[in-house]
N, CA and C atoms as a LAMMPS dump frame, in Angstrom:
ITEM: TIMESTEP
0
ITEM: NUMBER OF ATOMS
261
ITEM: BOX BOUNDS ff ff ff
-5.0000000000000000e+02 5.0000000000000000e+02
-5.0000000000000000e+02 5.0000000000000000e+02
-5.0000000000000000e+02 5.0000000000000000e+02
ITEM: ATOMS id mol type element x y z
1 1 1 N -379.227 -145.648 396.323
2 1 2 C -378.862 -145.478 394.986
3 1 3 C -377.281 -145.994 394.416
4 2 1 N -377.977 -147.066 394.224
5 2 2 C -376.464 -148.15 393.42
6 2 3 C -375.73 -146.972 391.519
7 3 1 N -374.999 -147.214 391.844
8 3 2 C -373.96 -146.196 390.534
9 3 3 C -373.353 -147.105 389.863
10 4 1 N -373.303 -147.762 388.938
11 4 2 C -372.215 -148.278 388.24
12 4 3 C -371.656 -147.687 387.056
13 5 1 N -370.298 -147.592 386.727
14 5 2 C -369.813 -147.07 385.762
15 5 3 C -370.356 -147.384 384.435
16 6 1 N -369.718 -146.747 383.454
17 6 2 C -369.644 -147.299 381.987
18 6 3 C -368.864 -147.35 381.785
19 7 1 N -368.572 -147.942 380.674
20 7 2 C -367.376 -147.901 379.833
21 7 3 C -365.971 -148.697 380.566
22 8 1 N -365.213 -147.166 380.226
23 8 2 C -363.949 -147.189 381.192
24 8 3 C -363.798 -145.709 381.991
25 9 1 N -364.638 -146.004 382.806
26 9 2 C -364.991 -145.033 383.511
27 9 3 C -364.988 -145.827 385.06
28 10 1 N -364.769 -144.863 386.486
29 10 2 C -364.455 -145.049 387.524
30 10 3 C -365.351 -144.264 388.357
31 11 1 N -366.365 -144.594 389.687
32 11 2 C -366.641 -144.079 390.348
33 11 3 C -365.853 -143.631 391.848
34 12 1 N -365.63 -142.417 391.863
35 12 2 C -364.022 -142.259 393.081
36 12 3 C -365.245 -140.915 394.687
37 13 1 N -365.153 -141.958 395.86
38 13 2 C -365.403 -141.145 396.243
39 13 3 C -364.669 -140.208 396.943
40 14 1 N -363.806 -138.797 396.459
41 14 2 C -364.091 -137.808 397.434
42 14 3 C -363.066 -137.691 398.567
43 15 1 N -362.287 -138.2 398.539
44 15 2 C -360.923 -137.631 399.925
45 15 3 C -361.806 -135.934 400.333
46 16 1 N -361.745 -135.714 401.649
47 16 2 C -362.018 -134.326 402.95
48 16 3 C -360.994 -134.064 402.343
49 17 1 N -360.429 -132.737 402.677
50 17 2 C -359.613 -132.106 403.249
51 17 3 C -359.814 -131.809 404.932
52 18 1 N -358.777 -132.37 405.982
53 18 2 C -358.506 -131.542 406.814
54 18 3 C -359.25 -130.547 407.291
55 19 1 N -359.493 -130.089 408.488
56 19 2 C -360.263 -129.177 409.192
57 19 3 C -359.567 -128.254 409.423
58 20 1 N -358.016 -128.986 409.915
59 20 2 C -357.182 -128.056 410.36
60 20 3 C -356.63 -128.012 409.615
61 21 1 N -355.026 -126.932 410.538
62 21 2 C -353.513 -127.118 409.712
63 21 3 C -352.608 -127.941 409.936
64 22 1 N -351.39 -128.105 409.989
65 22 2 C -351.086 -128.201 411.068
66 22 3 C -350.547 -128.334 412.085
67 23 1 N -350.59 -126.673 411.99
68 23 2 C -350.847 -126.087 413.827
69 23 3 C -351.961 -126.136 414.152
70 24 1 N -352.849 -126.301 413.972
71 24 2 C -353.835 -126.62 414.516
72 24 3 C -354.734 -125.563 414.019
73 25 1 N -354.654 -124.504 412.946
74 25 2 C -356.119 -123.967 412.841
75 25 3 C -356.966 -123.933 412.184
76 26 1 N -358.506 -124.323 412.347
77 26 2 C -359.672 -123.629 411.983
78 26 3 C -359.729 -123.31 409.849
79 27 1 N -359.849 -124.251 409.081
80 27 2 C -359.748 -123.61 407.872
81 27 3 C -361.653 -123.972 407.81
82 28 1 N -361.794 -123.286 406.637
83 28 2 C -363.454 -122.668 407.296
84 28 3 C -363.398 -123.508 406.043
85 29 1 N -364.682 -124.621 405.367
86 29 2 C -364.778 -124.616 403.286
87 29 3 C -364.606 -124.724 402.529
88 30 1 N -365.027 -122.763 403.079
89 30 2 C -365.169 -121.708 401.925
90 30 3 C -363.44 -121.632 400.885
91 31 1 N -362.394 -122.305 401.778
92 31 2 C -361.094 -121.699 401.952
93 31 3 C -360.267 -122.767 402.235
94 32 1 N -360.304 -124.344 402.044
95 32 2 C -360.358 -125.604 401.922
96 32 3 C -360.759 -125.478 400.362
97 33 1 N -359.139 -125.668 399.935
98 33 2 C -358.916 -126.635 398.307
99 33 3 C -358.938 -128.439 398.751
100 34 1 N -359.748 -128.323 397.314
101 34 2 C -360.5 -129.084 397.147
102 34 3 C -358.9 -130.897 396.643
103 35 1 N -359.053 -131.38 397.723
104 35 2 C -358.138 -132.847 397.766
105 35 3 C -357.874 -132.822 396.015
106 36 1 N -357.268 -133.878 395.173
107 36 2 C -356.912 -134.815 394.279
108 36 3 C -356.599 -136.055 394.269
109 37 1 N -357.585 -136.411 395.174
110 37 2 C -357.494 -138.249 396.208
111 37 3 C -358.634 -138.769 396.49
112 38 1 N -359.102 -140.07 395.753
113 38 2 C -359.975 -140.627 396.188
114 38 3 C -360.244 -142.339 395.966
115 39 1 N -361.128 -142.671 396.695
116 39 2 C -361.24 -143.811 397.294
117 39 3 C -362.414 -144.619 395.775
118 40 1 N -361.969 -145.707 395.531
119 40 2 C -362.334 -146.548 394.027
120 40 3 C -363.877 -146.979 395.06
121 41 1 N -365.099 -146.215 394.661
122 41 2 C -366.413 -147.264 395.027
123 41 3 C -366.622 -148.175 393.72
124 42 1 N -366.599 -148.543 393.078
125 42 2 C -367.094 -148.696 391.611
126 42 3 C -366.483 -148.354 390.259
127 43 1 N -366.436 -149.757 389.744
128 43 2 C -365.441 -149.764 388.177
129 43 3 C -366.69 -150.258 387.367
130 44 1 N -366.098 -149.718 386.319
131 44 2 C -366.612 -150.332 384.586
132 44 3 C -366.082 -151.018 384.201
133 45 1 N -367.278 -152.007 383.565
134 45 2 C -366.344 -153.124 382.365
135 45 3 C -365.108 -153.481 381.631
136 46 1 N -364.172 -152.039 381.822
137 46 2 C -363.501 -151.767 380.394
138 46 3 C -362.071 -152.727 380.487
139 47 1 N -361.901 -153.702 379.942
140 47 2 C -360.527 -153.777 379.935
141 47 3 C -359.632 -153.496 380.361
142 48 1 N -359.586 -151.863 380.375
143 48 2 C -358.399 -150.76 380.477
144 48 3 C -358.247 -150.374 381.688
145 49 1 N -359.44 -150.792 382.514
146 49 2 C -359.55 -150.307 383.853
147 49 3 C -358.598 -151.204 384.786
148 50 1 N -357.299 -150.83 385.908
149 50 2 C -356.403 -150.778 386.037
150 50 3 C -356.335 -151.028 388.078
151 51 1 N -356.937 -150.426 388.804
152 51 2 C -357.496 -149.735 389.435
153 51 3 C -358.362 -151.06 390.071
154 52 1 N -359.127 -151.421 391.009
155 52 2 C -360.303 -152.166 392.28
156 52 3 C -360.933 -151.251 392.864
157 53 1 N -361.334 -151.79 393.377
158 53 2 C -362.654 -151.192 394.46
159 53 3 C -361.74 -150.867 396.093
160 54 1 N -362.029 -150.372 396.769
161 54 2 C -361.408 -149.51 397.832
162 54 3 C -359.216 -149.248 397.576
163 55 1 N -358.876 -148.71 396.129
164 55 2 C -358.152 -148.321 396.089
165 55 3 C -357.895 -147.239 396.083
166 56 1 N -356.581 -146.279 397.274
167 56 2 C -356.969 -144.966 397.167
168 56 3 C -356.155 -144.317 396.38
169 57 1 N -357.295 -143.152 394.775
170 57 2 C -355.72 -142.535 393.791
171 57 3 C -355.908 -141.979 393.552
172 58 1 N -355.26 -140.868 393.439
173 58 2 C -355.012 -139.317 392.612
174 58 3 C -355.571 -139.165 391.227
175 59 1 N -356.062 -138.42 391.362
176 59 2 C -356.802 -137.823 390.11
177 59 3 C -356.4 -135.996 389.18
178 60 1 N -355.996 -136.8 387.705
179 60 2 C -356.087 -135.005 387.179
180 60 3 C -356.873 -133.967 388.478
181 61 1 N -356.942 -132.779 388.504
182 61 2 C -357.763 -131.942 388.761
183 61 3 C -358.788 -131.588 388.684
184 62 1 N -358.846 -131.179 387.17
185 62 2 C -360.303 -131.045 386.186
186 62 3 C -361.015 -131.731 385.625
187 63 1 N -360.588 -133.14 386.092
188 63 2 C -361.585 -133.961 385.903
189 63 3 C -362.881 -134.78 386.076
190 64 1 N -363.795 -135.237 385.404
191 64 2 C -364.312 -136.204 385.868
192 64 3 C -366.116 -134.973 386.414
193 65 1 N -367.334 -135.933 386.331
194 65 2 C -368.594 -135.619 387.07
195 65 3 C -369.144 -135.517 388.351
196 66 1 N -369.226 -134.649 388.922
197 66 2 C -369.626 -134.838 390.048
198 66 3 C -370.614 -134.81 390.572
199 67 1 N -371.198 -135.616 391.409
200 67 2 C -372.483 -136.176 391.628
201 67 3 C -372.92 -136.724 393.614
202 68 1 N -373.97 -136.164 393.794
203 68 2 C -373.661 -136.674 395.362
204 68 3 C -374.874 -138.341 395.919
205 69 1 N -373.824 -138.43 396.348
206 69 2 C -374.821 -140.027 396.116
207 69 3 C -374.916 -140.481 398.186
208 70 1 N -376.181 -140.079 399.322
209 70 2 C -375.822 -140.258 400.12
210 70 3 C -375.278 -139.646 401.131
211 71 1 N -375.355 -138.302 400.273
212 71 2 C -374.866 -136.745 401.167
213 71 3 C -373.428 -136.795 401.012
214 72 1 N -372.8 -137.614 400.135
215 72 2 C -371.163 -137.901 399.64
216 72 3 C -370.94 -137.368 398.571
217 73 1 N -369.931 -136.406 398.197
218 73 2 C -369.423 -136.474 396.826
219 73 3 C -369.105 -137.125 396.089
220 74 1 N -369.22 -137.303 395.446
221 74 2 C -368.551 -138.423 394.623
222 74 3 C -368.622 -137.59 392.872
223 75 1 N -367.443 -138.969 392.711
224 75 2 C -366.558 -138.487 390.804
225 75 3 C -366.901 -139.728 390.215
226 76 1 N -367.5 -139.375 388.591
227 76 2 C -366.893 -140.133 387.919
228 76 3 C -366.164 -139.4 386.865
229 77 1 N -364.993 -140.89 386.32
230 77 2 C -363.96 -140.061 386.037
231 77 3 C -363.722 -141.004 385.106
232 78 1 N -362.775 -140.906 383.793
233 78 2 C -361.991 -141.86 382.694
234 78 3 C -361.378 -142.342 383.786
235 79 1 N -360.671 -143.664 383.175
236 79 2 C -359.849 -144.16 383.794
237 79 3 C -358.089 -143.729 383.781
238 80 1 N -358.64 -143.03 382.178
239 80 2 C -357.032 -142.022 382.35
240 80 3 C -356.458 -140.998 382.696
241 81 1 N -358.397 -140.384 383.713
242 81 2 C -357.426 -139.113 384.26
243 81 3 C -356.879 -139.608 385.621
244 82 1 N -357.17 -140.494 385.572
245 82 2 C -357.029 -141.146 387.443
246 82 3 C -355.276 -141.343 387.297
247 83 1 N -354.151 -140.75 387.793
248 83 2 C -353.019 -140.86 387.374
249 83 3 C -352.089 -141.563 388.443
250 84 1 N -351.912 -141.446 390.162
251 84 2 C -351.452 -142.739 390.571
252 84 3 C -352.227 -143.698 392.113
253 85 1 N -351.833 -144.421 391.584
254 85 2 C -352.414 -145.532 393.359
255 85 3 C -351.727 -144.656 394.147
256 86 1 N -352.516 -144.513 395.367
257 86 2 C -350.972 -144.397 396.424
258 86 3 C -351.546 -146.311 397.868
259 87 1 N -349.991 -146.468 397.677
260 87 2 C -350.461 -147.673 398.487
261 87 3 C -349.777 -147.584 400.249
């Protein structure tokens, strides 16, 4: 399925947190915190959008609408909820 965000929204593929701690301890999925990092998959057609496809970004904790595409978690967020680009 192909999803194209509308207006000033972007589609992010949510980055999953590591399953092991730095000390090598396994963290079960129920105890893992959600990351606030994602990779831009698609962008809307607004002039306000300053990110590009494949940029890794940080977004607000409670932002967006979660969807599953091909079994992977994605998030549609407004560009105002994207707070930083990681380089």
